[in-house]
C-alpha positions in Angstrom: -12.3 23.1 2.0 -9.8 23.7 -0.9 -6.9 23.6 1.4 -7.9 20.3 2.8 -8.4 18.9 -0.6 -5.0 20.1 -1.8 -3.3 18.6 1.4 -4.9 15.1 0.7 -4.1 15.2 -2.9 -0.4 16.0 -2.0 -0.2 13.4 0.6 -1.7 10.9 -1.9 0.7 11.8 -4.6 3.6 11.7 -2.1 2.4 8.2 -0.9 2.7 7.0 -4.6 6.1 8.6 -4.8 7.3 6.9 -1.6 6.9 3.6 -3.4 10.0 4.8 -5.5 11.7 6.5 -2.3 10.7 10.0 -3.5 8.9 12.6 -1.7 7.6 14.8 -4.6 4.2 14.8 -6.0 5.5 14.7 -9.6 7.3 11.5 -8.7 3.9 10.1 -7.5 2.4 11.0 -10.9 5.3 9.2 -12.7 4.9 6.1 -10.5 1.1 6.2 -11.2 1.9 6.6 -14.9 4.2 3.5 -14.8 1.6 1.4 -13.1 -1.0 2.6 -15.7 1.2 1.7 -18.6 1.8 -1.9 -17.3 -1.6 -2.6 -15.6 -4.4 -0.1 -15.1 -5.8 -2.1 -12.2 -2.4 -1.7 -10.4 -2.6 2.0 -10.9 -6.1 2.1 -9.5 -5.2 0.0 -6.7 -2.1 2.0 -5.8 -3.9 5.2 -6.0 -6.8 3.9 -3.9 -4.3 2.6 -1.3 -2.5 5.8 -1.1 -5.7 7.9 -0.9 -7.0 5.6 1.8 -3.7 6.1 3.8 -3.8 9.8 3.5 -7.5 10.0 4.5 -7.2 7.6 7.4 -4.2 9.3 8.7 -5.9 12.7 8.6 -9.1 11.3 10.2 -7.5 9.1 12.9 -4.2 11.1 13.5 -2.1 7.8 13.1 0.7 9.8 11.6 1.6 13.4 12.4 1.0 16.1 9.9 4.5 16.1 8.3 4.5 12.4 7.9 1.1 12.4 6.2 2.1 15.2 3.9 5.2 13.4 2.9 3.2 10.3 1.9 4.3 8.0 4.7 0.8 6.9 5.6 0.0 5.8 2.1 3.1 4.2 0.8 2.4 0.6 2.1 -1.2 0.7 1.4 -0.3 1.8 -2.3 1.9 -1.3 -2.4 -0.9 -3.5 -1.3 -3.4 -1.8 -3.6 -1.0 -2.3 -6.6 -0.4 -5.9 -5.7 -4.0 -6.9 -5.9 -4.1 -6.2 -9.6 -1.9 -9.2 -9.9 -2.5 -11.3 -6.9 -5.2 -13.3 -5.3 -8.0 -15.1 -6.9 -10.7 -12.9 -8.1 -13.4 -14.5 -6.0 -11.5 -13.8 -2.8 -9.9 -10.5 -3.8 -12.3 -8.2 -1.8 -11.9 -10.2 1.4 -8.2 -10.7 0.9 -7.7 -6.9 0.1 -9.5 -6.0 3.4 -7.4 -8.4 5.3 -4.2 -7.1 3.7 -5.1 -3.5 4.7 -5.8 -4.5 8.4 -2.7 -6.6 8.7 -0.6 -3.9 7.0 -1.8 -1.2 9.4 -1.5 -3.2 12.5 2.1 -4.3 11.7 2.9 -0.8 10.7 1.6 0.6 13.9 3.6 -2.0 16.0 6.7 -1.6 14.0 6.6 2.2 14.2 6.4 2.0 18.1 9.4 -0.2 18.1 11.5 1.4 15.4 10.8 5.1 15.9 12.8 5.4 19.2 15.7 3.8 17.2 15.3 6.4 14.5 14.7 3.6 12.0 12.2 3.7 9.2 9.6 1.1 8.8 9.7 1.1 4.9 7.8 -1.6 3.2 8.1 -4.3 5.9 4.3 -4.2 6.7 3.2 -4.5 3.2 5.5 -7.4 2.4 4.6 -9.2 5.5 0.9 -8.8 4.9 1.2 -10.1 1.4 3.3 -13.1 2.6 0.8 -13.9 5.3 -2.1 -13.7 2.8 -0.1 -16.0 0.5 0.1 -18.5 3.3 -3.7 -18.2 3.9 -4.6 -18.8 0.3 -2.1 -21.8 0.3 -3.9 -23.2 3.3 -7.1 -22.9 1.3 -5.5 -24.7 -1.8 -5.8 -21.4 -3.8 -3.0 -20.0 -5.7 -2.1 -16.4 -4.6 1.0 -15.4 -6.6 -0.1 -16.8 -10.0 -3.8 -15.7 -9.8 -3.6 -13.7 -13.0 -0.5 -15.3 -14.6 1.7 -12.5 -13.2 4.2 -14.7 -11.5 5.0 -18.3 -12.5 5.7 -19.9 -9.2 4.3 -19.9 -5.7 7.2 -19.2 -3.3 5.4 -20.5 -0.3 
């Protein structure tokens, strides 16, 4: 049990580290500290995203063990989680967050199938695409997405 907890903790911290293109748990702590110093909700969201990625990858075997340990399964979800501290109107935030995770995981799975044979990384493409699609969704509802909490001054879509 302690070994499984240790592996998930390392994968979670490495998922946070991957946001800064690192693969060391201490870098994940520094990324978390950076988010925490700017916006505590961003830190909580990033941590929850990286943890969910690590747990889902372990449970559903969507990534191999090495990829999970190096945090690849949690990096995009950490970006999604951190983004929701600043984005999306509060009333729609839970629904939008769930949609973002589903879109991100679906795009990530498809992109990995295409890019892995070419030895190319997916990087943050799934998270960025999910956020842009959700911005378009909010715009269609007449809701601001990017400036929901005053974080960004203009809606690029």
